[in-house]
PyMOL CGO cylinders between C-alpha atoms (Angstrom):
from pymol import cmd
from pymol.cgo import CYLINDER

trace = [
    CYLINDER, -50.55, 19.35, -19.30, -48.18, 18.95, -16.35, 0.3, 1, 1, 1, 1, 1, 1,
    CYLINDER, -48.18, 18.95, -16.35, -48.52, 22.67, -15.56, 0.3, 1, 1, 1, 1, 1, 1,
    CYLINDER, -48.52, 22.67, -15.56, -52.25, 22.07, -15.08, 0.3, 1, 1, 1, 1, 1, 1,
    CYLINDER, -52.25, 22.07, -15.08, -51.51, 19.41, -12.43, 0.3, 1, 1, 1, 1, 1, 1,
    CYLINDER, -51.51, 19.41, -12.43, -49.47, 21.72, -10.22, 0.3, 1, 1, 1, 1, 1, 1,
    CYLINDER, -49.47, 21.72, -10.22, -52.26, 23.91, -8.72, 0.3, 1, 1, 1, 1, 1, 1,
    CYLINDER, -52.26, 23.91, -8.72, -54.36, 20.92, -7.55, 0.3, 1, 1, 1, 1, 1, 1,
    CYLINDER, -54.36, 20.92, -7.55, -51.25, 19.31, -6.04, 0.3, 1, 1, 1, 1, 1, 1,
    CYLINDER, -51.25, 19.31, -6.04, -50.41, 22.59, -4.28, 0.3, 1, 1, 1, 1, 1, 1,
    CYLINDER, -50.41, 22.59, -4.28, -53.85, 22.49, -2.66, 0.3, 1, 1, 1, 1, 1, 1,
    CYLINDER, -53.85, 22.49, -2.66, -52.96, 19.16, -1.00, 0.3, 1, 1, 1, 1, 1, 1,
    CYLINDER, -52.96, 19.16, -1.00, -49.99, 20.63, 0.89, 0.3, 1, 1, 1, 1, 1, 1,
    CYLINDER, -49.99, 20.63, 0.89, -51.85, 22.34, 3.81, 0.3, 1, 1, 1, 1, 1, 1,
    CYLINDER, -51.85, 22.34, 3.81, -53.66, 19.15, 4.84, 0.3, 1, 1, 1, 1, 1, 1,
    CYLINDER, -53.66, 19.15, 4.84, -50.49, 17.14, 5.59, 0.3, 1, 1, 1, 1, 1, 1,
    CYLINDER, -50.49, 17.14, 5.59, -49.02, 20.15, 7.43, 0.3, 1, 1, 1, 1, 1, 1,
    CYLINDER, -49.02, 20.15, 7.43, -52.10, 20.15, 9.67, 0.3, 1, 1, 1, 1, 1, 1,
    CYLINDER, -52.10, 20.15, 9.67, -51.38, 16.52, 10.55, 0.3, 1, 1, 1, 1, 1, 1,
    CYLINDER, -51.38, 16.52, 10.55, -47.88, 17.27, 11.88, 0.3, 1, 1, 1, 1, 1, 1,
    CYLINDER, -47.88, 17.27, 11.88, -48.86, 18.05, 15.53, 0.3, 1, 1, 1, 1, 1, 1,
    CYLINDER, -48.86, 18.05, 15.53, -50.85, 14.82, 15.86, 0.3, 1, 1, 1, 1, 1, 1,
    CYLINDER, -50.85, 14.82, 15.86, -48.02, 12.83, 14.29, 0.3, 1, 1, 1, 1, 1, 1,
    CYLINDER, -48.02, 12.83, 14.29, -45.52, 14.40, 16.70, 0.3, 1, 1, 1, 1, 1, 1,
    CYLINDER, -45.52, 14.40, 16.70, -47.71, 13.25, 19.60, 0.3, 1, 1, 1, 1, 1, 1,
    CYLINDER, -47.71, 13.25, 19.60, -47.47, 9.66, 18.32, 0.3, 1, 1, 1, 1, 1, 1,
    CYLINDER, -47.47, 9.66, 18.32, -43.66, 9.64, 18.47, 0.3, 1, 1, 1, 1, 1, 1,
    CYLINDER, -43.66, 9.64, 18.47, -43.23, 8.81, 22.22, 0.3, 1, 1, 1, 1, 1, 1,
    CYLINDER, -43.23, 8.81, 22.22, -45.53, 5.79, 21.98, 0.3, 1, 1, 1, 1, 1, 1,
    CYLINDER, -45.53, 5.79, 21.98, -43.73, 4.58, 18.88, 0.3, 1, 1, 1, 1, 1, 1,
    CYLINDER, -43.73, 4.58, 18.88, -40.37, 5.09, 20.59, 0.3, 1, 1, 1, 1, 1, 1,
    CYLINDER, -40.37, 5.09, 20.59, -41.57, 2.83, 23.42, 0.3, 1, 1, 1, 1, 1, 1,
    CYLINDER, -41.57, 2.83, 23.42, -42.29, 0.06, 20.90, 0.3, 1, 1, 1, 1, 1, 1,
    CYLINDER, -42.29, 0.06, 20.90, -38.73, 0.03, 19.57, 0.3, 1, 1, 1, 1, 1, 1,
    CYLINDER, -38.73, 0.03, 19.57, -37.06, -2.12, 22.33, 0.3, 1, 1, 1, 1, 1, 1,
    CYLINDER, -37.06, -2.12, 22.33, -39.65, -4.88, 21.98, 0.3, 1, 1, 1, 1, 1, 1,
    CYLINDER, -39.65, -4.88, 21.98, -39.32, -4.84, 18.21, 0.3, 1, 1, 1, 1, 1, 1,
    CYLINDER, -39.32, -4.84, 18.21, -35.53, -4.98, 18.50, 0.3, 1, 1, 1, 1, 1, 1,
    CYLINDER, -35.53, -4.98, 18.50, -35.84, -8.08, 20.70, 0.3, 1, 1, 1, 1, 1, 1,
    CYLINDER, -35.84, -8.08, 20.70, -37.87, -9.77, 17.95, 0.3, 1, 1, 1, 1, 1, 1,
    CYLINDER, -37.87, -9.77, 17.95, -35.06, -9.43, 15.42, 0.3, 1, 1, 1, 1, 1, 1,
    CYLINDER, -35.06, -9.43, 15.42, -32.56, -12.11, 16.64, 0.3, 1, 1, 1, 1, 1, 1,
    CYLINDER, -32.56, -12.11, 16.64, -35.09, -15.00, 16.65, 0.3, 1, 1, 1, 1, 1, 1,
    CYLINDER, -35.09, -15.00, 16.65, -36.25, -13.95, 13.19, 0.3, 1, 1, 1, 1, 1, 1,
    CYLINDER, -36.25, -13.95, 13.19, -32.64, -13.79, 12.01, 0.3, 1, 1, 1, 1, 1, 1,
    CYLINDER, -32.64, -13.79, 12.01, -32.17, -17.36, 13.23, 0.3, 1, 1, 1, 1, 1, 1,
    CYLINDER, -32.17, -17.36, 13.23, -35.06, -18.51, 11.02, 0.3, 1, 1, 1, 1, 1, 1,
    CYLINDER, -35.06, -18.51, 11.02, -33.46, -17.18, 7.83, 0.3, 1, 1, 1, 1, 1, 1,
    CYLINDER, -33.46, -17.18, 7.83, -31.02, -20.08, 7.11, 0.3, 1, 1, 1, 1, 1, 1,
    CYLINDER, -31.02, -20.08, 7.11, -33.74, -22.71, 7.42, 0.3, 1, 1, 1, 1, 1, 1,
    CYLINDER, -33.74, -22.71, 7.42, -36.06, -20.69, 5.21, 0.3, 1, 1, 1, 1, 1, 1,
    CYLINDER, -36.06, -20.69, 5.21, -33.31, -20.25, 2.65, 0.3, 1, 1, 1, 1, 1, 1,
    CYLINDER, -33.31, -20.25, 2.65, -32.80, -24.04, 2.62, 0.3, 1, 1, 1, 1, 1, 1,
    CYLINDER, -32.80, -24.04, 2.62, -36.50, -24.47, 1.80, 0.3, 1, 1, 1, 1, 1, 1,
    CYLINDER, -36.50, -24.47, 1.80, -36.31, -22.29, -1.31, 0.3, 1, 1, 1, 1, 1, 1,
    CYLINDER, -36.31, -22.29, -1.31, -34.87, -24.89, -3.76, 0.3, 1, 1, 1, 1, 1, 1,
    CYLINDER, -34.87, -24.89, -3.76, -37.51, -27.48, -2.85, 0.3, 1, 1, 1, 1, 1, 1,
    CYLINDER, -37.51, -27.48, -2.85, -40.26, -24.90, -3.17, 0.3, 1, 1, 1, 1, 1, 1,
    CYLINDER, -40.26, -24.90, -3.17, -38.93, -23.83, -6.55, 0.3, 1, 1, 1, 1, 1, 1,
    CYLINDER, -38.93, -23.83, -6.55, -39.07, -27.48, -7.68, 0.3, 1, 1, 1, 1, 1, 1,
    CYLINDER, -39.07, -27.48, -7.68, -42.76, -27.57, -6.76, 0.3, 1, 1, 1, 1, 1, 1,
    CYLINDER, -42.76, -27.57, -6.76, -43.62, -24.66, -9.06, 0.3, 1, 1, 1, 1, 1, 1,
    CYLINDER, -43.62, -24.66, -9.06, -43.89, -26.61, -12.38, 0.3, 1, 1, 1, 1, 1, 1,
    CYLINDER, -43.89, -26.61, -12.38, -46.29, -29.16, -10.85, 0.3, 1, 1, 1, 1, 1, 1,
    CYLINDER, -46.29, -29.16, -10.85, -48.37, -26.39, -9.31, 0.3, 1, 1, 1, 1, 1, 1,
    CYLINDER, -48.37, -26.39, -9.31, -48.42, -24.55, -12.63, 0.3, 1, 1, 1, 1, 1, 1,
    CYLINDER, -48.42, -24.55, -12.63, -49.86, -27.70, -14.26, 0.3, 1, 1, 1, 1, 1, 1,
    CYLINDER, -49.86, -27.70, -14.26, -52.66, -27.77, -11.66, 0.3, 1, 1, 1, 1, 1, 1,
    CYLINDER, -52.66, -27.77, -11.66, -53.88, -24.28, -12.57, 0.3, 1, 1, 1, 1, 1, 1,
    CYLINDER, -53.88, -24.28, -12.57, -55.60, -24.92, -15.95, 0.3, 1, 1, 1, 1, 1, 1,
    CYLINDER, -55.60, -24.92, -15.95, -57.90, -27.71, -14.66, 0.3, 1, 1, 1, 1, 1, 1,
    CYLINDER, -57.90, -27.71, -14.66, -58.80, -25.56, -11.67, 0.3, 1, 1, 1, 1, 1, 1,
    CYLINDER, -58.80, -25.56, -11.67, -59.51, -22.62, -13.96, 0.3, 1, 1, 1, 1, 1, 1,
    CYLINDER, -59.51, -22.62, -13.96, -61.92, -24.85, -15.88, 0.3, 1, 1, 1, 1, 1, 1,
    CYLINDER, -61.92, -24.85, -15.88, -63.86, -25.53, -12.68, 0.3, 1, 1, 1, 1, 1, 1,
    CYLINDER, -63.86, -25.53, -12.68, -64.51, -21.84, -11.99, 0.3, 1, 1, 1, 1, 1, 1,
    CYLINDER, -64.51, -21.84, -11.99, -67.55, -21.32, -14.29, 0.3, 1, 1, 1, 1, 1, 1,
    CYLINDER, -67.55, -21.32, -14.29, -69.38, -24.32, -12.81, 0.3, 1, 1, 1, 1, 1, 1,
    CYLINDER, -69.38, -24.32, -12.81, -68.62, -23.19, -9.29, 0.3, 1, 1, 1, 1, 1, 1,
    CYLINDER, -68.62, -23.19, -9.29, -69.81, -19.67, -10.08, 0.3, 1, 1, 1, 1, 1, 1,
    CYLINDER, -69.81, -19.67, -10.08, -73.10, -21.13, -11.33, 0.3, 1, 1, 1, 1, 1, 1,
    CYLINDER, -73.10, -21.13, -11.33, -73.54, -22.86, -7.96, 0.3, 1, 1, 1, 1, 1, 1,
    CYLINDER, -73.54, -22.86, -7.96, -73.28, -19.61, -5.99, 0.3, 1, 1, 1, 1, 1, 1,
    CYLINDER, -73.28, -19.61, -5.99, -76.91, -18.40, -6.37, 0.3, 1, 1, 1, 1, 1, 1,
    CYLINDER, -76.91, -18.40, -6.37, -78.33, -21.75, -5.20, 0.3, 1, 1, 1, 1, 1, 1,
    CYLINDER, -78.33, -21.75, -5.20, -75.93, -21.84, -2.26, 0.3, 1, 1, 1, 1, 1, 1,
    CYLINDER, -75.93, -21.84, -2.26, -76.92, -18.29, -1.29, 0.3, 1, 1, 1, 1, 1, 1,
    CYLINDER, -76.92, -18.29, -1.29, -80.56, -19.39, -1.27, 0.3, 1, 1, 1, 1, 1, 1,
    CYLINDER, -80.56, -19.39, -1.27, -79.67, -22.16, 1.21, 0.3, 1, 1, 1, 1, 1, 1,
    CYLINDER, -79.67, -22.16, 1.21, -78.24, -19.72, 3.76, 0.3, 1, 1, 1, 1, 1, 1,
    CYLINDER, -78.24, -19.72, 3.76, -81.55, -18.66, 5.43, 0.3, 1, 1, 1, 1, 1, 1,
    CYLINDER, -81.55, -18.66, 5.43, -82.58, -22.28, 6.00, 0.3, 1, 1, 1, 1, 1, 1,
    CYLINDER, -82.58, -22.28, 6.00, -79.16, -23.12, 7.41, 0.3, 1, 1, 1, 1, 1, 1,
    CYLINDER, -79.16, -23.12, 7.41, -79.32, -20.06, 9.68, 0.3, 1, 1, 1, 1, 1, 1,
    CYLINDER, -79.32, -20.06, 9.68, -82.62, -21.37, 11.06, 0.3, 1, 1, 1, 1, 1, 1,
    CYLINDER, -82.62, -21.37, 11.06, -80.94, -24.69, 11.91, 0.3, 1, 1, 1, 1, 1, 1,
    CYLINDER, -80.94, -24.69, 11.91, -78.26, -23.06, 14.06, 0.3, 1, 1, 1, 1, 1, 1,
    CYLINDER, -78.26, -23.06, 14.06, -80.28, -22.67, 17.31, 0.3, 1, 1, 1, 1, 1, 1,
    CYLINDER, -80.28, -22.67, 17.31, -81.31, -26.33, 17.29, 0.3, 1, 1, 1, 1, 1, 1,
    CYLINDER, -81.31, -26.33, 17.29, -77.73, -27.42, 16.61, 0.3, 1, 1, 1, 1, 1, 1,
    CYLINDER, -77.73, -27.42, 16.61, -76.46, -25.20, 19.41, 0.3, 1, 1, 1, 1, 1, 1,
    CYLINDER, -76.46, -25.20, 19.41, -78.91, -26.89, 21.81, 0.3, 1, 1, 1, 1, 1, 1,
    CYLINDER, -78.91, -26.89, 21.81, -77.48, -30.27, 20.82, 0.3, 1, 1, 1, 1, 1, 1,
    CYLINDER, -77.48, -30.27, 20.82, -73.90, -29.26, 21.73, 0.3, 1, 1, 1, 1, 1, 1,
    CYLINDER, -73.90, -29.26, 21.73, -74.13, -29.93, 25.50, 0.3, 1, 1, 1, 1, 1, 1,
    CYLINDER, -74.13, -29.93, 25.50, -75.45, -33.43, 24.83, 0.3, 1, 1, 1, 1, 1, 1,
    CYLINDER, -75.45, -33.43, 24.83, -72.49, -34.15, 22.57, 0.3, 1, 1, 1, 1, 1, 1,
]
cmd.load_cgo(trace, "trace")
C-alpha cells in the first residue's frame, strides 16, 4: 500500500522546486525585518516573569470554570432555536440603519 503512495508524492516534487526562485527573491525583504524583530525580544522577555506569576492563580480558576461549562452547554439548543428568528430580523434592522445614522449628529 505504501508503494502505491510513492508515485503521487513524486509528482508533487516539481511544484515546490518551481517556487524556489520566488522564495529566494523574498529573502532580502525578510532579512530587513530581522533587526526590528530582534528589538521586540527584550521587552517580551521582561513580560515573562509577570506572566509566570499569573499561572498559579489562573490554574486555580480552572475548576470553577469547568463547573460553568455544563449549564452553558444546556443553553446551546435553545440559543440555536433562536437563530432563524434572529436572522429574519436582520433585514428590518438594516432598514433602520440610515435613520439611526441621521440621528448621530444630533446626539
